[in-house]
Backbone bond lengths (Angstrom), bond angles and torsions (degrees), N, CA, C in turn:
res aa  C-N    CA-C-N  psi(-1)  N-CA   C-N-CA  omega(-1)  CA-C   N-CA-C  phi
1 M - - - 1.436 - - 1.524 110.36 -
2 A 1.309 118.77 137.68 1.473 123.52 -179.36 1.504 110.04 -67.25
3 R 1.266 117.39 131.81 1.497 121.99 176.29 1.504 110.69 -136.06
4 D 1.346 116.81 151.37 1.396 119.18 177.07 1.526 109.07 -80.29
5 T 1.370 117.37 120.84 1.422 124.35 -166.25 1.606 111.44 -64.73
6 A 1.338 116.62 -41.68 1.463 120.07 177.79 1.520 110.05 -63.20
7 S 1.349 119.98 -38.70 1.408 122.93 -178.06 1.524 108.62 -71.38
8 E 1.355 117.11 -42.40 1.456 116.87 177.10 1.497 114.56 -58.02
9 M 1.357 114.88 -40.33 1.441 117.18 -178.45 1.512 111.18 -68.13
10 D 1.348 116.28 -40.26 1.474 121.33 178.98 1.547 109.89 -60.85
11 M 1.375 115.39 -44.02 1.376 118.13 -175.71 1.529 113.82 -77.23
12 A 1.321 115.66 -24.14 1.445 120.32 175.32 1.541 109.71 -69.14
13 R 1.313 116.70 -29.57 1.460 121.09 175.71 1.507 112.04 -73.92
14 S 1.385 115.73 -28.61 1.429 121.16 -177.12 1.604 109.91 -132.12
15 P 1.353 115.55 85.01 1.438 118.22 -178.49 1.566 112.97 -55.45
16 K 1.359 115.12 -38.44 1.450 118.46 -179.33 1.546 110.39 -60.01
17 K 1.373 115.88 -41.15 1.432 119.38 180.00 1.541 109.69 -64.61
18 R 1.315 119.35 -40.60 1.454 121.77 179.12 1.482 109.99 -62.26
19 L 1.293 122.04 -45.25 1.431 124.49 179.42 1.458 112.76 -64.90
20 A 1.352 119.13 -43.44 1.407 124.20 177.85 1.548 112.83 -57.18
21 V 1.437 111.18 -49.29 1.453 115.75 177.08 1.480 114.48 -55.91
22 L 1.354 117.19 -44.88 1.449 123.50 -179.48 1.522 112.06 -62.95
23 V 1.371 116.27 -41.51 1.451 120.09 178.76 1.526 109.50 -60.49
24 V 1.318 115.42 -51.51 1.435 120.18 -177.61 1.515 112.21 -60.86
25 A 1.385 114.28 -44.16 1.439 120.36 -174.24 1.566 109.03 -67.29
26 L 1.297 116.39 -42.84 1.474 119.23 179.61 1.537 111.26 -62.86
27 L 1.392 115.47 -44.34 1.389 115.93 -175.86 1.580 109.08 -72.03
28 S 1.277 118.01 -24.90 1.459 119.35 175.46 1.542 112.57 -71.61
29 V 1.345 115.16 -36.41 1.437 117.88 179.46 1.483 107.53 -69.12
30 H 1.337 121.93 -43.64 1.401 124.50 179.00 1.568 111.66 -59.41
31 A 1.314 115.92 -43.00 1.440 122.00 -174.65 1.534 105.89 -67.49
32 A 1.275 120.01 -26.41 1.504 118.02 -177.75 1.502 110.70 -79.88
33 V 1.301 122.32 -13.74 1.479 124.13 -178.28 1.596 109.18 -74.75
34 P 1.361 117.61 117.41 1.522 118.72 -178.12 1.509 108.57 -60.67
35 R 1.328 113.00 143.27 1.436 120.31 178.39 1.504 108.82 -120.87
36 K 1.289 118.31 130.94 1.480 120.68 179.96 1.522 112.22 -86.32
37 N 1.304 117.39 67.24 1.453 122.87 174.19 1.502 108.21 -135.98
38 F 1.325 116.40 170.53 1.401 122.11 -176.94 1.532 112.99 -115.37
39 I 1.381 115.26 7.46 1.475 120.12 -174.93 1.464 108.62 -110.06
40 S 1.297 117.52 133.83 1.484 120.22 175.64 1.549 106.62 -140.80
41 R 1.368 112.66 149.55 1.512 117.46 179.71 1.574 106.00 -71.80
42 S 1.309 113.53 135.22 1.404 121.13 179.29 1.516 113.87 -75.46
43 F 1.281 117.18 -30.09 1.494 122.74 173.10 1.457 108.79 -155.28
44 P 1.344 120.43 152.34 1.475 124.79 -176.95 1.495 111.98 -71.20
45 D 1.334 116.10 148.15 1.452 124.80 172.37 1.549 102.86 -72.20
46 Q 1.358 116.11 121.76 1.430 119.96 -178.20 1.551 109.03 -59.87
47 A 1.325 117.70 -38.21 1.413 118.49 178.51 1.530 113.46 -60.03
48 E 1.334 116.21 -38.23 1.473 119.83 176.36 1.545 109.90 -64.41
49 V 1.312 115.46 -43.34 1.514 117.65 178.13 1.505 110.85 -55.36
50 N 1.339 112.69 -46.52 1.488 116.96 -177.32 1.506 111.86 -64.63
51 H 1.335 118.50 -25.46 1.460 119.01 -178.87 1.491 113.67 -83.28
52 L 1.329 117.08 -12.51 1.498 116.15 177.68 1.496 110.50 -67.90
53 G 1.317 116.64 153.64 1.493 118.59 -178.99 1.481 106.98 125.13
54 L 1.344 119.29 -106.12 1.475 124.36 -173.99 1.508 114.34 -97.53
55 D 1.366 116.27 0.94 1.457 117.75 179.13 1.457 111.74 -78.71
56 L 1.327 119.40 114.53 1.444 122.42 -175.81 1.486 111.75 -88.32
57 C 1.290 120.88 0.39 1.486 119.16 -178.84 1.588 110.98 -66.92
58 P 1.371 117.24 -52.89 1.523 115.13 177.52 1.522 111.83 -63.62
59 T 1.362 118.42 -33.74 1.439 119.32 -179.71 1.511 108.14 -68.55
60 C 1.271 119.34 -41.40 1.488 120.89 176.89 1.521 113.50 -62.21
61 V 1.286 116.91 -44.56 1.514 119.78 178.56 1.500 110.94 -63.81
62 D 1.337 116.15 -45.98 1.453 119.96 -179.23 1.526 108.87 -61.41
63 F 1.313 119.89 -47.76 1.471 123.89 179.94 1.524 107.38 -57.72
64 T 1.333 119.92 -51.94 1.422 122.09 -171.13 1.559 110.74 -67.09
65 D 1.342 115.45 -33.19 1.462 119.83 178.67 1.492 110.60 -67.40
66 Q 1.393 118.23 -31.84 1.460 121.38 178.59 1.560 113.14 -81.80
67 T 1.374 117.32 -24.07 1.446 117.20 -164.14 1.516 114.78 -124.32
68 I 1.371 117.33 -10.18 1.504 115.42 -174.17 1.523 116.04 -61.29
69 D 1.283 114.83 -31.25 1.443 116.16 174.13 1.525 114.18 -67.27
70 I 1.369 114.14 -39.61 1.404 122.47 177.10 1.521 111.96 -62.22
71 I 1.308 115.43 -48.09 1.476 120.66 -178.52 1.526 109.18 -63.88
72 L 1.318 121.74 -44.18 1.393 123.71 -177.37 1.567 108.12 -64.70
73 N 1.355 118.37 -37.26 1.479 120.42 175.54 1.515 110.37 -63.24
74 I 1.342 118.46 -43.48 1.453 122.48 179.70 1.523 109.10 -59.45
75 I 1.355 118.55 -46.21 1.385 121.22 -179.72 1.561 110.78 -65.91
76 L 1.297 118.38 -35.70 1.458 121.23 -179.75 1.481 110.62 -67.90
77 N 1.345 117.83 -44.49 1.435 124.03 -177.76 1.504 117.63 -79.46
78 A 1.360 116.29 -35.39 1.434 121.81 -175.20 1.537 110.25 -94.33
79 G 1.347 116.88 -22.17 1.477 115.74 -177.71 1.497 107.77 79.62
80 V 1.364 116.13 -123.16 1.468 123.26 -176.57 1.559 107.52 -77.04
81 V 1.330 117.29 124.75 1.399 121.50 174.68 1.524 108.70 -102.03
82 G 1.311 119.06 126.03 1.464 123.03 -168.92 1.551 115.51 -61.11
83 T 1.319 115.52 -54.80 1.409 121.88 -170.09 1.494 111.45 -143.01
84 C 1.336 116.25 163.05 1.552 116.39 176.30 1.423 109.18 -60.72
85 A 1.313 124.07 -34.51 1.507 124.58 -177.39 1.537 105.71 -64.60
86 D 1.327 118.89 -42.90 1.455 121.93 -179.14 1.445 111.84 -61.68
87 L 1.355 119.73 -45.89 1.484 124.85 -175.82 1.505 107.01 -72.35
88 C 1.280 122.77 -42.76 1.455 124.96 -176.09 1.502 111.35 -74.19
89 Q 1.286 121.13 -25.82 1.470 122.61 170.50 1.494 110.09 -65.01
90 L 1.364 118.08 -43.24 1.414 119.70 178.08 1.490 113.38 -66.40
91 V 1.341 117.07 -36.15 1.472 121.65 174.90 1.511 110.69 -63.08
92 E 1.302 118.13 -43.29 1.448 124.10 177.87 1.520 109.69 -62.33
93 Q 1.275 118.56 -41.97 1.487 122.10 -179.64 1.534 110.40 -64.14
94 K 1.338 114.57 -43.95 1.459 118.17 -172.59 1.574 111.00 -76.55
95 T 1.287 115.47 -29.77 1.475 118.70 176.30 1.458 115.88 -87.58
96 G 1.374 114.05 -23.90 1.474 119.59 -176.69 1.493 110.53 70.95
97 S 1.298 120.00 25.18 1.445 122.33 -179.64 1.496 111.81 -128.51
98 E 1.324 118.30 115.50 1.445 123.88 178.95 1.567 107.47 -65.42
99 V 1.373 118.01 -39.24 1.456 119.14 177.41 1.484 114.92 -56.91
100 I 1.376 116.42 -45.59 1.476 120.27 176.67 1.535 112.23 -61.90
101 G 1.327 112.42 -39.83 1.505 116.45 177.68 1.559 107.77 -61.49
102 A 1.256 121.06 -41.73 1.471 123.02 -176.12 1.502 110.30 -69.67
103 V 1.334 118.20 -38.36 1.489 119.17 176.11 1.515 109.60 -67.99
104 C 1.314 120.85 -36.84 1.432 127.31 173.07 1.535 109.10 -53.33
105 D 1.369 117.17 -50.40 1.435 121.91 -179.23 1.586 109.20 -59.46
106 I 1.269 118.88 -43.55 1.510 122.49 -175.68 1.513 109.83 -64.42
107 L 1.375 114.46 -46.73 1.502 117.70 -174.33 1.566 109.48 -72.62
108 C 1.363 115.20 -40.65 1.462 118.95 -179.37 1.533 110.70 -64.63
109 D 1.256 118.58 -39.37 1.489 126.61 -179.40 1.522 108.72 -63.25
110 V 1.387 116.63 -37.87 1.412 118.54 178.77 1.543 114.99 -60.65
111 A 1.374 113.22 -38.19 1.477 116.52 -176.50 1.565 112.08 -100.00
112 G 1.346 117.02 -22.89 1.456 117.07 -169.03 1.524 110.26 91.09
113 I 1.328 117.52 148.44 1.443 118.24 -171.33 1.481 115.06 -62.97
114 E 1.321 117.64 -39.01 1.459 117.04 -177.86 1.547 112.71 -70.11
115 E 1.274 116.11 -42.70 1.466 121.88 179.15 1.569 107.58 -63.87
116 F 1.313 116.51 -47.45 1.454 122.31 -179.60 1.482 111.60 -52.86
117 V 1.300 115.88 -49.21 1.449 122.96 179.04 1.534 114.02 -62.25
118 N 1.336 114.38 -42.48 1.439 121.80 179.28 1.530 111.63 -65.78
119 L 1.363 117.29 -38.34 1.437 120.22 -179.41 1.484 110.63 -73.91
120 I 1.294 117.82 -36.00 1.523 122.08 178.50 1.614 104.89 -60.50
121 Q 1.279 115.97 -44.18 1.467 118.20 -176.94 1.600 109.25 -69.88
122 K 1.338 117.10 -40.81 1.458 122.23 179.31 1.548 112.10 -65.40
123 A 1.296 116.41 -31.86 1.452 119.09 -176.53 1.523 112.33 -69.47
124 D 1.369 117.57 -23.85 1.464 120.26 174.99 1.494 113.78 50.35
125 L 1.322 117.61 55.96 1.460 124.01 173.76 1.518 114.74 69.49
126 D 1.324 115.74 19.51 1.539 121.70 179.57 1.542 105.83 -110.47
127 P 1.340 117.20 99.18 1.467 117.84 -175.30 1.534 113.93 -65.15
128 I 1.365 118.00 -34.91 1.429 119.63 -177.93 1.520 107.74 -68.38
129 Y 1.337 117.94 -46.19 1.449 121.17 179.77 1.535 111.62 -57.40
130 F 1.318 119.08 -41.63 1.406 123.91 178.13 1.535 111.19 -58.50
131 C 1.408 115.09 -46.66 1.336 119.21 -173.49 1.644 112.38 -72.47
132 E 1.354 109.65 -24.53 1.506 113.33 170.17 1.503 110.16 -73.63
133 L 1.274 120.46 -42.05 1.432 122.75 176.42 1.489 116.43 -59.18
134 I 1.395 113.93 -32.73 1.477 117.48 179.35 1.559 112.04 -93.16
135 R 1.341 112.45 4.35 1.460 120.41 171.20 1.489 112.75 71.24
136 Q 1.350 116.93 32.78 1.432 122.10 174.35 1.540 111.21 -99.34
137 C 1.280 119.70 -21.70 1.435 127.03 177.65 1.495 109.62 -120.93
138 P 1.374 116.96 133.23 1.452 117.59 -177.69 1.578 112.88 -72.88
139 I 1.261 114.27 150.34 1.475 123.34 174.82 1.513 110.32 -104.25
140 F 1.360 116.20 129.76 1.456 120.05 175.16 1.553 106.56 -150.04
141 D 1.358 112.50 103.91 1.450 117.96 -175.54 1.570 114.63 -92.35
142 Q 1.284 113.86 4.25 1.511 116.23 177.41 1.513 112.09 -99.95
143 G 1.340 119.36 12.88 1.387 123.16 -173.57 1.577 111.45 -77.74
144 D 1.335 116.17 174.06 1.424 122.22 178.07 1.558 106.57 -157.02
145 A 1.355 116.18 158.12 1.428 119.83 175.38 1.488 106.86 -159.06
146 K 1.310 119.39 139.97 1.458 125.06 176.60 1.539 108.63 -124.11
147 I 1.312 116.26 137.90 1.443 121.85 174.59 1.513 108.95 -98.58
148 K 1.333 116.77 127.51 1.465 121.77 -172.98 1.489 108.59 -129.64
149 D 1.342 117.30 152.17 1.471 124.57 171.47 1.512 113.46 53.92
150 L 1.357 114.77 46.23 1.437 121.82 176.54 1.501 110.09 -73.02
151 S 1.359 117.99 128.87 1.475 120.27 179.78 1.553 111.23 -150.11
152 V 1.253 115.44 155.80 1.419 123.66 173.13 1.526 106.41 -121.90
153 S 1.387 117.89 128.23 1.444 121.03 -175.76 1.504 108.44 -132.56
154 P 1.374 116.86 129.54 1.429 129.75 -4.30 1.529 112.34 -72.41
155 Q 1.333 117.13 143.44 1.425 118.46 -174.69 1.572 111.81 -75.14
156 V 1.352 112.78 -31.43 1.468 117.63 178.47 1.554 103.64 -126.82
157 G 1.358 118.04 138.36 1.414 120.87 179.07 1.528 110.73 162.55
158 P 1.400 115.48 178.67 1.377 118.05 -177.35 1.558 111.60 -79.33
159 Q 1.361 115.74 -179.28 1.448 120.00 175.96 1.570 107.96 -57.88
160 G 1.358 110.13 151.39 1.514 114.68 175.90 1.494 108.17 142.55
161 H 1.286 116.75 -164.12 1.437 125.09 -169.27 1.628 109.62 -79.96
162 K 1.327 112.86 131.20 1.425 119.53 175.62 1.542 108.37 -127.34
163 T 1.317 116.62 162.38 1.429 125.91 -177.51 1.508 109.02 -117.97
164 I 1.305 117.06 125.68 1.480 121.36 174.33 1.535 106.94 -106.70
165 T 1.340 114.25 128.56 1.463 118.25 179.65 1.558 110.87 -136.42
166 F 1.284 116.04 150.33 1.396 124.12 175.47 1.503 114.03 -168.67
167 T 1.266 121.21 167.12 1.442 123.69 175.00 1.540 110.02 -115.36
168 I 1.306 116.93 153.09 1.434 125.07 175.77 1.594 107.53 -118.18
169 D 1.298 114.37 121.21 1.443 120.45 177.63 1.476 112.97 -114.22
170 S 1.297 116.45 131.04 1.449 120.65 177.76 1.505 112.71 -133.19
171 Q 1.321 117.86 131.46 1.449 122.33 -177.79 1.564 110.70 -92.68
172 N 1.258 119.41 -31.62 1.463 124.22 -176.63 1.508 115.71 -107.80
173 G 1.362 115.29 -12.65 1.492 119.32 -168.03 1.537 110.97 98.52
174 T 1.240 116.31 178.42 1.456 122.03 -177.66 1.512 111.78 -135.07
175 G 1.327 114.66 153.16 1.469 122.64 170.88 1.555 108.82 -80.31
176 T 1.390 114.01 177.86 1.433 117.19 170.68 1.524 110.42 -64.39
177 G 1.371 115.97 127.84 1.498 115.48 179.65 1.511 108.41 -159.53
178 E 1.314 113.02 -152.57 1.498 116.07 -178.70 1.510 110.95 -149.18
179 L 1.294 113.68 165.75 1.442 124.76 178.97 1.514 108.15 -122.64
180 I 1.374 115.27 121.32 1.434 121.25 -177.57 1.539 111.50 -116.78
181 L 1.325 116.75 134.12 1.427 122.25 173.64 1.516 109.27 -119.57
182 F 1.361 115.13 121.49 1.497 121.08 -175.19 1.505 107.24 -126.87
183 I 1.305 116.00 139.91 1.439 120.63 176.32 1.538 109.93 -119.44
184 E 1.376 114.33 123.74 1.509 118.86 169.68 1.453 109.92 -79.79
185 T 1.306 118.77 115.28 1.440 123.24 -173.58 1.504 112.73 -99.24
186 V 1.345 117.74 163.89 1.402 122.86 -179.58 1.494 112.99 -61.04
187 D 1.322 118.44 -41.33 1.464 122.33 -175.02 1.554 112.46 -94.63
188 G 1.330 115.15 5.69 1.461 118.72 172.69 1.456 116.50 84.38
189 I 1.288 119.04 -1.53 1.495 123.80 -177.33 1.549 106.42 -80.77
190 P 1.327 120.33 119.18 1.449 123.38 -179.24 1.502 114.99 -62.16
191 V 1.273 116.55 131.64 1.469 124.78 173.04 1.534 108.01 -118.52
192 E 1.356 119.70 115.10 1.433 121.21 -170.65 1.559 112.28 -151.47
193 T 1.284 115.58 148.13 1.399 120.23 170.23 1.536 110.28 -146.01
194 G 1.271 116.85 161.67 1.466 117.09 178.78 1.505 110.99 -155.23
195 L 1.312 119.33 161.85 1.422 123.81 178.61 1.470 111.33 -145.88
196 L 1.328 117.11 151.79 1.416 122.25 173.98 1.458 115.20 -71.95
197 L 1.335 118.41 134.37 1.464 121.73 177.37 1.536 103.14 -111.58
198 E 1.289 119.17 111.31 1.371 123.70 176.76 1.555 108.39 -70.90
199 A 1.339 117.33 157.08 1.405 121.79 -179.44 1.530 110.41 -55.79
200 Q 1.297 117.61 136.05 1.454 123.85 -173.04 1.473 113.20 -127.65
201 K 1.249 118.19 154.92 1.491 124.02 173.14 1.599 105.84 -85.26
202 P 1.300 117.71 161.68 1.434 123.25 178.55 1.555 108.93 -51.19
203 S 1.328 115.33 137.98 1.412 126.41 170.93 1.578 109.48 58.58
204 A 1.348 116.94 33.38 1.455 120.18 -178.23 1.533 109.37 -87.55
205 F 1.354 119.63 -12.41 1.448 119.57 -171.60 1.543 107.80 -83.91
206 P 1.352 113.39 136.61 1.475 117.09 179.07 1.508 108.44 -73.03
207 S 1.327 118.84 154.81 1.470 123.79 -178.31 1.512 109.21 -122.42
208 P 1.256 118.80 131.43 1.493 125.21 -4.64 1.614 111.71 -92.28
209 Q 1.292 114.25 167.90 1.490 117.59 166.70 1.509 104.95 -76.54
210 S 1.330 118.41 146.25 1.493 120.64 -176.32 1.527 108.54 -144.73
211 F 1.385 115.28 129.50 1.431 122.82 178.67 1.470 109.23 -131.90
212 A 1.335 116.75 141.84 1.474 122.25 176.72 1.540 107.96 -94.42
213 L 1.351 117.49 132.86 1.420 126.42 175.82 1.521 108.19 -110.19
214 K 1.300 117.04 121.93 1.414 124.14 177.26 1.551 106.82 -96.62
215 A 1.325 115.68 88.47 1.464 120.31 -173.02 1.502 109.29 -92.90
216 K 1.311 115.83 65.71 1.468 121.68 175.47 1.520 108.77 -154.33
217 P 1.330 119.26 152.59 1.465 121.69 -178.92 1.499 113.05 -53.46
218 D 1.397 116.52 139.84 1.402 122.76 172.83 1.532 110.40 -79.76
219 P 1.385 120.86 114.48 1.412 119.73 -175.53 1.530 112.63 -69.26
220 N 1.297 118.96 -9.95 1.424 120.15 179.48 1.506 112.76 -99.18
221 C 1.264 118.83 5.98 1.456 123.74 178.59 1.539 108.04 -86.31
222 D 1.334 116.45 126.51 1.480 125.53 -178.93 1.511 105.41 -96.10
223 P 1.348 123.67 110.06 1.492 119.77 177.96 1.543 114.32 -63.31
224 T 1.304 115.64 -19.03 1.478 116.86 177.65 1.464 114.96 -78.03
225 Q 1.386 115.25 -13.36 1.446 122.12 -177.10 1.548 112.13 -114.12
226 D 1.320 115.15 -20.41 1.515 116.02 -172.34 1.499 107.87 -153.41
227 F 1.350 116.81 169.52 1.485 120.99 169.97 1.492 107.60 -81.73
228 C 1.370 115.49 128.02 1.456 121.50 -179.18 1.476 112.93 -109.87
229 E 1.227 119.06 116.71 1.505 122.00 -179.91 1.561 108.45 -73.86
230 M 1.272 119.71 122.83 1.467 123.00 -173.96 1.507 113.76 -100.27
231 W 1.370 118.09 -10.08 1.412 123.77 177.75 1.559 109.96 55.06
232 L 1.323 112.41 58.03 1.389 122.30 178.45 1.551 114.54 -65.59
233 P 1.284 119.71 151.92 1.509 117.69 176.30 1.509 111.69 -59.34
234 G 1.263 113.58 140.30 1.486 118.84 -177.72 1.508 113.59 150.64
235 N 1.290 117.47 -172.07 1.463 124.79 -179.94 1.472 113.34 -95.87
236 Y 1.316 119.00 135.29 1.480 122.83 -174.07 1.627 105.50 -126.78
237 T 1.326 113.55 147.35 1.441 117.72 178.07 1.549 110.14 -120.28
238 L 1.361 114.62 124.84 1.452 121.71 174.41 1.511 109.56 -91.25
239 I 1.308 116.77 131.17 1.494 121.29 174.45 1.513 108.69 -118.35
240 V 1.306 116.13 125.76 1.524 121.32 174.33 1.483 111.36 -115.77
241 D 1.359 116.29 126.39 1.466 123.16 178.09 1.504 107.94 -114.58
242 V 1.313 120.36 137.18 1.429 122.75 167.06 1.500 104.27 -123.01
243 C 1.407 114.61 131.70 1.410 118.64 -167.54 1.544 111.84 -137.20
244 N 1.401 114.54 153.25 1.412 119.37 163.86 1.554 108.42 -89.95
245 G 1.337 117.67 127.10 1.390 120.27 -172.17 1.576 109.86 76.23
246 E 1.332 115.96 -163.68 1.460 122.15 -178.07 1.514 105.98 -79.47
247 C 1.394 119.66 129.27 1.444 123.08 178.01 1.548 109.74 -55.12
248 G 1.325 118.60 128.92 1.430 119.83 175.77 1.602 113.18 90.42
249 S 1.307 117.20 -8.89 1.470 121.84 -176.29 1.530 109.30 -70.29
250 K 1.300 117.28 144.38 1.477 124.07 174.13 1.528 113.92 -99.82
251 H 1.363 112.89 7.50 1.496 120.07 -179.52 1.516 107.82 -79.46
252 P 1.414 114.77 161.89 1.427 117.94 173.98 1.505 112.14 -60.68
253 H 1.335 116.39 158.36 1.455 124.50 -179.05 1.544 112.20 63.19
254 S 1.343 115.33 34.21 1.450 120.14 178.24 1.549 110.64 -134.11
255 Q 1.274 116.28 133.93 1.450 123.73 179.58 1.522 108.19 -164.46
256 V 1.342 115.76 154.19 1.423 123.35 171.45 1.509 107.80 -88.53
257 Y 1.384 118.33 111.18 1.390 119.13 -175.42 1.587 107.74 -71.78
258 D 1.351 114.23 -40.12 1.484 118.08 -176.67 1.493 112.06 -162.95
259 R 1.327 115.27 151.95 1.459 117.89 175.64 1.581 108.03 -140.07
260 K 1.295 113.07 132.21 1.422 117.52 176.31 1.529 111.66 -131.98
261 T 1.348 114.63 154.78 1.532 117.81 -179.06 1.472 110.36 -128.03
262 A 1.301 116.92 155.21 1.500 123.98 173.68 1.479 108.22 -145.78
263 N 1.314 114.87 148.42 1.439 120.13 -179.23 1.534 111.37 -110.28
264 F 1.302 116.46 151.92 1.516 122.40 169.47 1.492 109.46 -150.05
265 T 1.309 112.09 162.66 1.504 118.55 -170.82 1.537 108.92 -127.19
266 I 1.231 116.56 133.96 1.457 125.06 171.67 1.472 108.21 -100.54
267 T 1.393 118.54 124.13 1.438 122.40 -170.45 1.542 111.62 -92.74
268 E 1.387 112.96 -30.59 1.483 115.84 -178.09 1.512 108.93 -162.43
């Protein structure tokens, strides 16, 4: 893979700098990808902000989420892949991202090419499980979490902005998992968002969690090209899951800690 020589030398002298640059770059690439949902976090989780930098767990999950299909197809079509450099060069070519190629190099080198390929196949499209297998995300199966005081405000009203709030309480701490917000809509078009929850100590979650819901049609959505949520008048159900591992996964180290629902009504 093509690399800038001066940057390579500088990063070689400072491994922490190289990892920090890759973490920030990969998160920036991912943040730039448009997402077709109406839910956004109102403010960052301070614990998440503190974890940015040299923590490779979110970087690993983000990388795997974007590339696991690509890597599986490379393995299927190419058969035996010689080295990490060979595999990651193909990943870089297919994604068009040098940053993703570099993260591939780092993670593959950690495990070695044979183990890396074996773990990708074993993970079976589950990014969190893969990153636990490759020891980039911690495993903690004695965790717990409860969702409390879930609400949507205003609960009744016209189309427009609404605020989703709730608290997460944990007595023992949590393993690496995710938080999923899903809305059952009147017209049946799914509205969903999710985020990685890094392993936390007890009571590490700020209170309250807050998300902004833009409950009005997206003027940029083309119904001839995509499903466009129209936020029709009627009753809506918000479902919030907090999980160890990927929500709904059947792999080890996965469970739904808690699920809560709340209703709201759009009048016009």
